[in-house]
C-alpha positions as CSV (number, residue, x, y, z in Angstrom):
1,M,-0.5,-20.3,5.1
2,S,1.6,-18.0,2.9
3,A,1.6,-14.2,3.6
4,L,-0.6,-11.9,1.6
5,N,1.1,-8.7,0.5
6,I,-1.1,-5.6,0.2
7,A,-0.5,-2.3,-1.7
8,I,-2.7,0.7,-1.1
9,A,-3.5,3.2,-3.9
10,G,-4.3,6.5,-2.3
11,F,-3.6,7.5,1.3
12,G,-6.5,9.6,2.4
13,T,-9.0,8.8,5.1
14,I,-9.7,5.2,3.9
15,G,-6.2,4.3,2.8
16,S,-4.6,5.5,6.0
17,G,-7.3,3.7,8.1
18,V,-6.6,0.5,6.2
19,A,-2.8,0.9,6.8
20,H,-3.5,1.5,10.5
21,V,-5.4,-1.8,10.8
22,L,-2.7,-3.6,8.9
23,E,-0.1,-2.2,11.2
24,Q,-2.0,-3.4,14.2
25,H,-2.5,-6.8,12.7
26,S,1.2,-7.1,11.9
27,K,2.0,-7.1,15.6
28,E,0.2,-10.4,16.1
29,P,2.6,-13.4,16.2
30,D,0.7,-15.3,13.5
31,A,0.3,-12.3,11.1
32,T,0.0,-13.3,7.5
33,I,-0.8,-9.9,5.9
34,N,2.0,-7.4,5.0
35,L,1.7,-3.8,3.8
36,V,4.3,-3.6,1.0
37,G,3.5,-0.4,-0.8
38,I,1.5,2.8,-0.8
39,L,0.8,4.7,-4.0
40,E,0.6,8.4,-3.0
41,S,2.1,11.4,-4.7
42,D,1.5,13.9,-1.8
43,T,3.7,12.6,1.1
44,K,3.3,15.9,2.9
45,G,-0.4,15.5,3.3
46,K,-1.9,15.2,6.8
47,F,-2.5,11.4,6.5
48,A,0.7,10.5,4.6
49,R,3.3,12.6,6.4
50,P,3.5,10.6,9.7
51,W,3.7,7.3,7.7
52,F,6.2,8.7,5.3
53,E,8.4,9.9,8.1
54,K,8.6,6.4,9.7
55,R,8.4,4.2,6.6
56,P,9.4,6.1,3.5
57,E,10.3,2.8,1.7
58,L,6.6,2.0,1.4
59,F,5.8,5.1,-0.7
60,Y,5.6,5.3,-4.5
61,D,4.5,8.2,-6.6
62,N,4.4,6.1,-9.8
63,P,2.2,3.0,-10.3
64,D,4.7,1.5,-12.7
65,K,7.4,1.6,-10.0
66,L,5.0,0.1,-7.4
67,L,4.1,-2.8,-9.8
68,A,7.8,-3.4,-10.6
69,D,8.7,-3.9,-6.9
70,S,9.6,-7.6,-6.3
71,Q,7.3,-7.7,-3.2
72,V,4.3,-6.6,-5.2
73,N,3.4,-9.5,-7.5
74,K,0.0,-8.7,-9.0
75,N,-0.7,-12.4,-9.7
76,R,-0.4,-13.4,-6.0
77,N,-1.2,-10.3,-4.0
78,C,-4.1,-8.1,-3.2
79,F,-4.3,-4.4,-4.2
80,M,-6.7,-2.2,-2.3
81,I,-7.7,0.7,-4.5
82,T,-9.0,3.4,-2.2
83,R,-9.5,6.2,-4.8
84,I,-10.2,6.3,-8.5
85,N,-6.9,5.8,-10.1
86,F,-7.5,4.9,-13.7
87,L,-3.8,4.5,-14.5
88,L,-3.4,1.8,-11.8
89,I,-6.6,0.0,-12.7
90,H,-5.5,0.0,-16.4
91,R,-2.1,-1.4,-15.4
92,L,-3.6,-4.2,-13.3
93,M,-5.9,-5.4,-16.2
């Protein structure tokens, strides 16, 4: 089975919780889900800061840059939208 890459839009309570679950899952030997991007403009917030400090390469403050990343292919991957982000929704359609 091929890997599923996931990008999270918004990193508050729900987005950070999803990232935590994905991080735990990635430790399994047969893991097929990868967190490849986080769309969040406030990397100093209480949820984002610890993640940004250990994995800054995951963070994007611009949806266009996130969608341009070679690991984020909107035709084959899953986006988890955890807050209303009309710009991202518009770009995905």
